[in-house]
C-alpha positions in Angstrom: -0.1 -0.3 0.4 1.3 3.6 -0.7 -0.5 5.8 1.8 0.7 9.6 1.2 -0.2 12.3 4.1 -0.2 16.0 4.2 -0.5 18.0 7.1 -1.7 21.4 6.1 -3.1 22.5 9.5 -1.8 24.0 12.5 -2.5 20.9 14.8 -0.3 18.5 15.2 -1.5 14.4 15.0 0.0 11.4 15.1 0.9 11.3 11.0 2.9 8.3 11.6 -0.3 6.2 13.0 -2.9 7.6 10.5 -0.5 6.0 7.5 -0.2 3.1 9.3 -3.8 2.7 9.8 -5.3 3.8 6.6 -2.4 1.1 5.7 -4.0 -1.6 8.0 -7.9 -0.8 7.2 -7.1 -1.3 3.6 -5.5 -4.2 4.0 -8.5 -5.6 6.3 -10.9 -5.2 3.7 -8.7 -7.0 0.8 -7.6 -3.7 -1.4 -5.3 -5.0 -3.4 -1.4 -4.1 -1.8 0.0 -1.7 -4.5 -2.9 0.3 -4.2 -2.9 4.0 -3.5 -4.3 6.5 -0.8 -3.5 10.1 0.3 -4.7 12.1 3.4 -4.9 15.8 3.8 -5.3 17.6 7.1 -6.6 20.4 6.7 -7.5 23.8 8.6 -11.7 24.5 9.1 -11.0 27.4 6.4 -10.3 25.1 4.0 -12.5 22.2 4.9 -15.2 24.8 4.7 -14.4 25.6 1.1 -14.0 21.9 0.2 -17.4 20.9 2.1 -19.6 23.7 0.2 -17.6 23.0 -3.1 -18.1 19.3 -3.1 -21.5 18.8 -0.3 -22.6 21.9 -0.9 -23.3 22.3 2.7 -22.1 25.5 4.5 -19.2 25.4 7.0 -16.6 22.6 8.3 -16.5 18.8 9.0 -14.7 16.6 10.3 -14.0 14.4 7.4 -14.3 14.0 3.6 -13.6 11.4 1.1 -13.0 11.3 -2.4 -12.8 8.1 -4.1 -10.7 7.9 -7.4 -11.3 4.4 -9.0 -14.0 2.2 -8.1 -12.4 -0.3 -5.5 -14.8 -2.5 -3.8 -13.7 -4.7 -0.4 -12.4 -8.2 -1.0 -12.9 -8.1 -5.0 -10.4 -11.1 -6.0 -10.7 -9.7 -9.9 -9.7 -6.1 -9.0 -5.9 -5.1 -9.1 -3.9 -1.8 -8.3 -5.8 1.4 -7.9 -5.8 4.6 -6.7 -8.5 4.6 -3.9 -8.7 8.2 -3.5 -8.3 10.9 -1.0 -9.8 11.5 2.6 -9.4 14.8 3.8 -9.3 15.2 7.9 -9.8 18.5 10.0 -9.0 17.6 13.2 -9.6 21.8 14.6 -13.2 21.1 13.9 -13.2 17.6 15.3 -11.7 18.8 18.4 -14.2 21.1 18.8 -16.9 18.7 19.0 -16.6 17.8 22.4 -15.1 14.5 21.7 -15.5 11.7 24.7 -11.9 10.5 23.8 -8.5 11.9 22.8 -8.4 13.6 19.3 -5.7 10.5 18.3 -8.6 8.3 18.7 -10.8 10.5 17.1 -8.6 10.8 13.8 -8.3 7.2 13.9 -11.7 7.0 13.9 -12.6 9.4 11.3 -9.4 7.7 9.1 -11.1 4.5 9.2 -14.6 6.1 8.4 -12.9 7.8 5.5 -11.3 4.7 4.0 -14.9 3.0 4.4 -16.7 5.7 2.4 -13.7 5.4 -0.2 -14.6 1.4 -0.5 -18.8 2.0 -0.4 -19.9 2.0 2.6 -22.6 4.8 3.5 -24.5 5.9 6.4 -27.7 7.0 5.6 -30.0 4.6 6.7 -29.7 3.3 10.3 -28.9 -0.5 9.2 -26.0 0.7 7.3 -24.7 3.4 10.0 -24.7 0.6 12.1 -22.7 -1.8 10.1 -20.5 1.1 8.9 -19.5 2.5 12.7 -19.0 -0.9 13.9 -16.6 -2.0 11.1 -14.9 1.2 11.8 -14.7 0.4 15.4 -13.4 -2.9 14.7 -10.9 -1.5 12.4 -9.3 0.7 14.7 -9.2 -1.7 17.3 -7.7 -4.4 15.6 -5.4 -2.2 14.2 -4.3 -1.1 17.7 -4.3 -4.5 18.7 -1.4 -5.5 15.7 0.9 -2.4 16.9 
């Protein structure tokens, strides 16, 4: 897996951990090992701009995902792909009043972003429960493996 991370925010975060987690999550979901993903960490201002431009929603959000090649989990027919881009906004995530550390929240958001890139959605109650349980399991399995 090739995971690139660029931190354009003023927030110090566990960049090595985010790359490791994204790599783990993609492998855990059966994505070809030669696939690529990028993560960008941005300010609230930049996230607001992206949120409005791509989702037509005002204000910042904690994570956005931009899929590139259509990649499905555990697809034996798929070869290397550019999975897409994940954009994280730690300042917005922290401002939400977290019940746990910002580091843990960024881990959850990274797993969440990977799942969105692979076609997971949380628009319906059933798919939300499935996606949120899966992202928690990915983070826990990753933490257990490191």
